[in-house]
C-alpha positions as CSV (number, residue, x, y, z in Angstrom):
1,M,20.0,-3.7,7.7
2,G,23.6,-2.7,7.1
3,S,24.2,-5.2,4.3
4,R,21.4,-3.8,2.2
5,A,23.6,-1.0,0.9
6,I,25.8,-3.7,-0.8
7,R,22.8,-5.5,-2.1
8,L,21.3,-2.3,-3.6
9,A,24.5,-1.2,-5.3
10,W,23.8,-3.1,-8.6
11,P,20.2,-1.8,-9.0
12,A,21.3,1.8,-8.5
13,L,24.2,1.4,-11.0
14,A,21.9,-0.4,-13.5
15,L,19.3,2.4,-13.2
16,S,21.9,5.1,-13.7
17,L,23.2,3.4,-16.9
18,L,19.6,3.2,-18.2
19,V,19.1,6.9,-17.6
20,L,22.2,7.6,-19.6
21,V,21.1,5.4,-22.5
22,S,17.7,7.0,-22.4
23,S,18.8,10.6,-22.0
24,A,17.7,11.6,-25.5
25,V,14.1,10.7,-24.5
26,G,13.8,13.3,-21.8
27,D,10.9,13.6,-19.3
28,A,7.6,11.9,-20.0
29,S,4.9,13.8,-21.9
30,P,2.1,15.3,-19.7
31,V,-0.3,12.7,-18.5
32,V,-3.8,12.4,-20.2
33,S,-5.7,10.5,-17.5
34,P,-7.9,7.6,-18.6
35,R,-11.6,8.0,-18.1
36,A,-14.4,5.5,-17.7
37,P,-12.4,2.3,-18.3
38,T,-14.5,-0.8,-19.0
39,K,-14.9,-3.3,-16.2
40,T,-14.4,-7.0,-16.6
41,I,-14.9,-10.0,-14.3
42,V,-11.8,-12.0,-13.2
43,A,-12.4,-15.7,-12.7
44,G,-11.4,-17.4,-9.4
45,L,-12.0,-14.4,-7.0
46,T,-14.7,-13.9,-4.5
47,H,-17.0,-11.0,-4.8
48,A,-17.5,-8.8,-1.7
49,L,-20.1,-9.8,0.8
50,R,-22.8,-7.5,2.4
51,S,-25.2,-7.5,5.2
52,G,-27.6,-4.7,4.2
53,R,-25.5,-1.6,3.6
54,V,-22.5,-3.0,5.4
55,F,-19.7,-4.9,3.8
56,R,-18.3,-7.9,5.6
57,N,-15.3,-10.2,5.4
58,E,-15.1,-13.8,3.9
59,D,-14.1,-15.5,7.2
60,P,-17.4,-16.5,8.9
61,T,-15.5,-16.5,12.2
62,Y,-14.2,-12.9,11.7
63,H,-14.8,-10.8,14.8
64,R,-13.4,-7.3,15.2
65,A,-12.9,-6.1,18.7
66,S,-15.7,-4.0,20.0
67,L,-15.4,-0.2,20.0
68,A,-15.4,-0.4,23.8
69,A,-12.4,-2.7,23.8
70,R,-10.5,-0.5,21.3
71,L,-11.2,2.6,23.4
72,G,-10.2,0.7,26.5
73,S,-6.9,-0.1,24.9
74,V,-6.3,3.6,24.2
75,V,-7.1,4.6,27.8
76,L,-5.5,1.7,29.6
77,E,-2.5,1.0,27.5
78,G,-1.9,4.5,26.2
79,A,-1.8,3.3,22.6
80,W,-1.9,6.3,20.1
81,L,-2.2,8.8,22.9
82,V,1.1,8.8,24.7
83,P,3.9,10.0,22.4
84,R,6.9,7.7,22.2
85,H,10.5,8.6,21.5
86,V,11.3,7.1,18.1
87,V,14.2,7.8,15.8
88,P,13.1,8.5,12.2
89,L,14.3,6.0,9.6
90,P,17.1,7.1,7.4
91,V,15.7,8.7,4.2
92,V,17.3,8.3,0.8
93,R,16.7,11.0,-1.8
94,P,15.4,9.3,-4.9
95,D,17.0,9.9,-8.3
96,L,14.5,12.1,-9.9
97,G,16.0,11.6,-13.3
98,I,15.3,7.8,-13.1
99,L,11.7,8.4,-11.8
100,H,10.9,11.0,-14.5
101,A,12.4,8.8,-17.3
102,R,9.8,6.1,-16.4
103,L,12.4,3.3,-16.6
104,G,11.5,0.1,-14.9
105,P,10.1,-1.8,-13.5
106,T,10.9,0.1,-10.3
107,V,9.4,0.4,-6.9
108,T,10.2,3.2,-4.4
109,W,8.9,3.1,-0.8
110,I,7.7,6.6,0.2
111,G,6.7,5.4,3.7
112,H,3.8,3.5,5.5
113,S,1.8,2.0,2.6
114,T,2.7,4.5,0.0
115,L,4.7,3.1,-2.9
116,L,5.7,4.8,-6.2
117,V,5.6,2.0,-8.7
118,Q,6.6,2.1,-12.4
119,L,5.8,-0.7,-14.8
120,D,5.7,-0.7,-18.6
121,G,6.1,3.0,-18.8
122,V,3.2,3.6,-16.4
123,T,3.6,5.4,-13.0
124,F,1.2,4.8,-10.1
125,L,0.9,5.4,-6.3
126,T,-0.6,3.2,-3.6
127,D,-2.4,4.6,-0.6
128,P,-0.6,8.0,-0.8
129,I,0.0,10.0,2.4
130,W,2.3,13.0,2.5
131,S,0.6,14.6,5.6
132,E,2.4,15.0,8.9
133,R,-0.4,13.4,10.8
134,A,-3.0,10.7,9.8
135,G,-6.4,11.6,11.3
136,P,-9.6,13.5,11.0
137,F,-10.0,17.2,10.3
138,N,-7.2,17.1,7.7
139,G,-4.8,15.7,10.3
140,L,-5.5,18.0,13.1
141,F,-5.8,14.9,15.3
142,G,-4.4,11.5,14.8
143,A,-1.1,9.5,14.5
144,P,2.0,11.7,14.0
145,R,4.5,10.9,11.3
146,Y,8.0,10.5,12.5
147,T,9.7,9.6,9.2
148,P,9.2,12.3,6.6
149,P,8.5,11.5,2.9
150,P,11.7,11.2,0.9
151,I,10.4,13.2,-2.0
152,A,8.1,16.2,-2.2
153,L,4.8,15.6,-3.8
154,D,5.5,18.4,-6.3
155,D,8.7,16.6,-7.4
156,L,6.9,13.3,-8.4
157,P,6.8,12.2,-12.0
158,P,3.4,12.4,-13.7
159,I,1.1,10.0,-11.9
160,D,-1.2,7.9,-14.2
161,F,-3.3,6.3,-11.5
162,V,-3.7,6.0,-7.8
163,L,-4.7,2.8,-5.9
164,I,-6.6,3.2,-2.6
165,S,-7.1,0.1,-0.5
166,H,-9.7,1.5,2.0
167,D,-10.9,4.7,3.6
168,H,-8.9,4.7,7.0
169,Y,-7.1,7.9,7.5
170,D,-3.6,6.4,7.1
171,H,-4.5,5.0,3.7
172,L,-6.9,7.6,2.3
173,D,-5.4,10.9,3.3
174,E,-7.7,13.8,2.1
175,P,-5.1,16.5,1.8
176,T,-2.8,14.3,-0.2
177,V,-5.5,13.1,-2.7
178,R,-6.7,16.7,-3.2
179,R,-3.1,17.7,-4.0
180,L,-2.6,14.8,-6.4
181,A,-5.8,15.4,-8.2
182,A,-5.0,19.1,-8.6
183,R,-1.5,18.5,-9.9
184,F,-1.7,15.3,-12.0
185,N,-5.5,14.5,-12.4
186,P,-4.7,10.8,-12.1
187,L,-7.3,8.1,-12.3
188,F,-8.2,7.0,-8.8
189,V,-9.0,3.3,-8.7
190,V,-10.9,2.5,-5.6
191,P,-13.1,-0.1,-3.9
192,L,-16.9,0.3,-3.9
193,G,-18.2,3.3,-2.0
194,I,-15.0,5.5,-2.2
195,K,-15.8,7.0,-5.6
196,A,-18.7,9.0,-4.0
197,W,-16.4,10.1,-1.2
198,L,-14.0,11.5,-3.7
199,A,-16.8,13.2,-5.8
200,D,-17.9,14.9,-2.7
201,R,-14.5,16.6,-2.6
202,G,-14.5,17.5,-6.3
203,I,-12.4,14.5,-7.5
204,T,-14.4,13.0,-10.4
205,N,-11.6,11.1,-12.3
206,A,-12.2,7.8,-10.5
207,T,-13.5,4.3,-11.0
208,E,-14.6,1.9,-8.3
209,L,-14.5,-1.9,-8.3
210,D,-15.8,-4.9,-6.5
211,W,-13.6,-7.8,-5.6
212,G,-13.0,-9.8,-8.7
213,E,-13.5,-6.9,-11.1
214,S,-10.7,-5.3,-13.2
215,V,-10.0,-2.4,-15.5
216,T,-7.2,-1.8,-18.0
217,V,-5.3,1.5,-17.8
218,K,-2.5,2.2,-20.3
219,G,-2.0,-1.5,-21.0
220,L,-1.9,-2.6,-17.3
221,Q,-4.7,-4.8,-15.9
222,I,-5.7,-3.6,-12.5
223,V,-7.6,-6.2,-10.4
224,C,-9.5,-5.6,-7.2
225,T,-8.7,-8.4,-4.9
226,P,-10.1,-9.5,-1.5
227,A,-8.7,-8.4,1.9
228,Q,-9.7,-8.9,5.5
229,H,-10.1,-5.6,7.2
230,G,-12.8,-2.9,7.7
231,S,-13.6,0.6,6.9
232,G,-15.0,3.9,8.3
233,R,-13.9,7.4,9.1
234,S,-16.4,8.1,11.8
235,L,-18.8,6.3,14.2
236,T,-21.6,6.5,11.6
237,D,-20.0,5.0,8.5
238,Q,-18.4,1.8,9.7
239,G,-18.3,-0.8,7.0
240,R,-20.1,1.3,4.4
241,R,-17.2,1.4,2.0
242,L,-15.4,-1.7,0.7
243,W,-11.8,-2.6,1.6
244,A,-9.5,-4.3,-0.9
245,S,-6.1,-5.4,-2.0
246,W,-4.9,-4.9,-5.6
247,A,-3.1,-6.7,-8.4
248,V,-1.5,-4.9,-11.3
249,L,-0.6,-7.1,-14.2
250,G,1.6,-6.2,-17.2
251,S,5.0,-7.6,-18.3
252,K,5.4,-8.3,-14.6
253,R,2.9,-9.0,-11.8
254,F,2.6,-6.7,-8.7
255,Y,0.5,-7.2,-5.6
256,F,-0.4,-4.6,-3.0
257,A,-2.1,-5.9,0.2
258,G,-3.3,-2.6,1.6
259,D,-4.3,-3.6,5.2
260,S,-5.4,-7.2,6.0
261,G,-5.6,-9.8,8.6
262,Y,-4.5,-13.3,7.5
263,Y,-7.0,-15.5,5.8
264,R,-7.3,-17.9,2.8
265,H,-7.9,-15.0,0.4
266,F,-4.1,-14.8,-0.1
267,R,-4.0,-18.3,-1.5
268,E,-7.1,-17.6,-3.6
269,I,-5.4,-14.6,-5.1
270,G,-2.1,-16.5,-5.7
271,D,-4.1,-19.3,-7.4
272,A,-6.1,-17.0,-9.6
273,L,-3.5,-14.4,-10.6
274,G,0.0,-15.6,-9.5
275,P,2.7,-16.2,-9.4
276,F,3.6,-12.6,-8.7
277,D,7.0,-10.9,-9.3
278,L,6.6,-8.6,-6.3
279,A,4.2,-8.6,-3.3
280,A,4.1,-5.5,-1.0
281,L,2.9,-6.7,2.3
282,P,2.3,-4.9,5.6
283,I,4.5,-5.9,8.5
284,G,3.8,-3.4,11.2
285,S,0.9,-2.1,13.5
286,Y,0.1,-5.6,14.7
287,T,-0.1,-4.7,18.4
288,P,-2.0,-5.0,20.8
289,R,-2.3,-8.4,19.1
290,K,-5.6,-9.4,20.7
291,L,-7.1,-6.4,18.9
292,M,-5.1,-6.4,15.7
293,R,-5.0,-10.0,14.8
294,P,-8.2,-10.0,12.7
295,V,-7.3,-6.9,10.7
296,H,-3.5,-6.6,10.5
297,L,-0.8,-9.1,9.6
298,S,2.1,-9.8,11.9
299,P,5.5,-10.3,10.3
300,E,5.0,-14.0,10.6
301,D,1.6,-13.8,9.0
302,A,3.1,-11.8,6.2
303,V,5.6,-14.5,5.4
304,Q,2.8,-17.0,5.0
305,A,0.8,-14.6,2.9
306,W,3.9,-14.2,0.6
307,I,4.1,-18.0,0.3
308,D,0.4,-18.2,-0.5
309,L,0.7,-15.5,-3.2
310,R,3.6,-17.4,-4.8
311,A,5.6,-14.1,-5.2
312,A,9.2,-14.0,-6.1
313,H,9.9,-11.0,-3.9
314,F,8.4,-9.6,-0.7
315,L,8.6,-5.8,0.1
316,G,7.8,-5.0,3.7
317,I,5.6,-1.9,4.1
318,H,3.3,-0.3,6.8
319,W,6.0,0.2,9.4
320,G,8.5,2.8,10.4
321,T,6.5,5.9,9.5
322,L,3.4,6.6,11.6
323,D,3.0,6.1,15.4
324,L,0.1,3.7,15.2
325,A,0.9,0.7,17.4
326,R,2.7,-0.3,20.5
327,E,5.4,-2.6,19.1
328,P,8.9,-1.0,19.0
329,Y,9.1,1.0,15.8
330,D,12.1,-1.1,14.5
331,E,10.7,-4.5,15.6
332,P,8.8,-5.5,12.4
333,P,11.9,-6.1,10.2
334,R,13.7,-8.0,13.0
335,R,10.8,-10.3,13.5
336,L,10.5,-10.7,9.7
337,A,14.1,-11.7,9.5
338,A,13.8,-14.2,12.4
339,E,10.8,-15.9,10.7
340,I,12.6,-16.1,7.4
341,A,15.6,-17.8,9.1
342,K,13.3,-20.1,11.1
343,R,11.7,-21.3,7.8
344,Y,15.0,-21.6,5.9
345,L,13.6,-19.2,3.2
346,D,15.7,-17.1,0.9
347,S,16.5,-13.9,2.7
348,E,17.6,-12.2,-0.6
349,A,13.9,-12.4,-1.7
350,I,12.8,-10.3,1.3
351,W,13.2,-6.6,0.8
352,I,13.4,-4.1,3.7
353,R,14.1,-0.7,2.2
354,Y,14.6,2.8,3.6
355,P,12.1,5.4,2.4
356,G,13.3,6.7,-0.9
357,E,15.2,3.7,-2.1
358,T,14.3,2.8,-5.6
359,T,14.7,-0.9,-6.6
360,L,14.5,-2.8,-9.9
361,W,12.1,-5.6,-9.8
């Protein structure tokens, strides 16, 4: 990762020059959040499947490990219970002038699956989590965070909308969404079922979509796209809320995978909406593999998903932040680099960033 500083010098310089040119503009005006956007159907994408009240995945052979098997992994392997010694990733302090000027397109990795993305003058977040722990009772229990956020939530530029991929604690963090709603009142764009969860907590500026539906927010088309995963925050609500990935289409095309196992939906999305300029794909939390294969990409799976999506660039996320899995915390980028070399792919198209690094895309 030592060569990345050299590769990142020109984006930082370019962004700084853009700030100087745009200094007369100043900070963006206060956000007026969109309300009740009109939904449209997008051709070529599968709609979510249900069995009664429970959503299910496209793959007819999909089988999530039983609850007993997952609990057995916790007890026998110590996953998620025995703390590990990990070194926090280096954190880069973002240039707040650049972020508040809404120049772009830019992407800043906050950590885990949280991205601050700017495109066509619009700013949005993906699966935001600023908490020190991901888990129930507002983080009283759960996976600890070992790499802190590179920017305070209160220092963020005005947020126009927030994308949520599913309701697991490390992707839908209640303390964080409450704070975002109170500070910015952004539009929350969520899969089916999560709008009611937000409303129960007093967050009413939200719209929910099925796979294959889209809304337009400030000129950007937001498309709810399939994923292979699951949902549930307790033993009684498993599968009751939909999981999804997201495409955001403007002058450039952005894809956010959320959480997903590998399946043909990546090719389906690439065929319907690609090619993408940037795909943010998870590369961590893939062990124990016998349990995680159906629901989490390995670095090797992520490379194939990137190819299926026909994306120009690949940003690795969902690693180096929360103590969720048993692989060494710094293993995902090493395995990703090995797979890229094995396939003779362009290593310059694969972006592994430190939290806080802002990149032009």
